C-alpha positions as CSV (number, residue, x, y, z in Angstrom):
1,X,92.6,41.8,171.2
2,X,89.6,42.7,173.1
3,X,86.4,41.4,171.1
4,X,83.0,43.4,171.9
5,X,79.7,41.6,173.3
6,X,78.1,41.5,169.9
7,X,80.9,39.3,168.5
8,X,80.6,37.2,172.0
9,X,77.1,36.5,171.4
10,X,77.5,36.0,167.7
11,X,80.0,33.5,168.6
12,X,78.2,31.9,171.5
13,X,75.1,31.3,169.2
14,X,77.5,29.9,166.6
15,X,78.4,27.1,169.3
16,X,74.6,26.6,170.5
17,X,73.6,26.4,166.6
18,X,76.5,24.1,165.7
19,X,75.9,21.4,168.7
20,X,72.2,21.8,167.9
21,X,72.9,20.3,164.1
22,X,75.0,17.5,165.9
23,X,72.8,14.8,166.0
24,X,74.7,13.1,168.7
25,X,74.0,15.9,171.0
26,X,70.9,16.3,173.6
27,X,70.4,19.3,175.0
28,X,69.2,18.9,178.5
29,X,68.8,22.3,179.1
30,X,66.9,24.9,176.6
31,X,69.2,26.6,173.5
32,X,69.5,30.0,175.1
33,X,70.8,28.4,178.9
34,X,73.5,26.8,176.5
35,X,74.0,30.0,174.4
36,X,74.4,31.8,177.8
37,X,77.0,29.2,178.9
38,X,79.0,29.4,175.9
39,X,79.0,32.9,176.6
40,X,80.4,33.1,179.9
41,X,83.1,30.7,178.7
42,X,83.9,32.3,175.4
43,X,84.5,35.7,177.9
44,X,86.3,33.7,180.6
45,X,88.9,32.5,177.8
46,X,89.2,36.2,176.8
47,X,89.8,37.8,179.6
48,X,92.2,35.1,180.6
49,X,94.2,35.7,177.3
50,X,94.3,39.3,177.5
51,X,96.1,38.2,181.2
52,X,98.6,36.4,179.4
53,X,99.2,38.6,176.7
54,X,99.7,41.6,179.6
55,X,102.1,39.6,181.6
56,X,104.1,39.1,178.4
57,X,104.2,42.4,177.6
58,X,105.1,43.4,181.0
59,X,107.9,40.9,180.4
60,X,109.7,42.5,177.4
61,X,109.1,45.7,179.3
62,X,111.2,44.9,182.4
63,X,113.8,44.1,180.2
64,X,117.1,46.1,180.7
65,X,116.8,48.0,177.1
66,X,113.7,49.4,175.4
67,X,112.9,46.4,172.9
68,X,110.5,48.4,170.1
69,X,107.3,46.6,169.9
70,X,107.2,45.6,165.8
71,X,110.2,44.3,165.7
72,X,111.7,41.0,165.1
73,X,113.2,40.9,168.9
74,X,109.9,41.9,169.7
75,X,108.0,39.2,168.2
76,X,110.1,36.6,169.2
77,X,110.2,37.5,173.1
78,X,106.3,38.0,172.9
79,X,105.7,34.5,171.8
80,X,108.1,33.5,174.3
81,X,106.9,34.8,176.9
82,X,103.3,34.3,175.6
83,X,104.0,30.5,175.6
84,X,106.0,30.2,179.1
85,X,102.3,32.0,180.4
86,X,100.3,29.2,178.8
87,X,102.7,26.2,180.4
88,X,102.6,28.0,183.4
89,X,98.6,28.4,183.7
90,X,98.3,24.8,182.0
91,X,96.4,25.8,179.8
């Protein structure tokens, strides 16, 4: 799933604000730097999720017969291949 840049920025703001509200957390950098780093990490995670999704879909389309997206069989295979990719990457 593609998430807009605005939504990623909103998530990064939420992460920085939540960390700032925790008593035991002290920032070594200013809040904006923390927000930018959180945004970069979120973008990397979403990019990796997209790669995993594409790999799972490719495995389904490489089957000998056509499996229609939205069917129960497709959903089962997607979850299986998605989880296999996650395990393979050690996430």
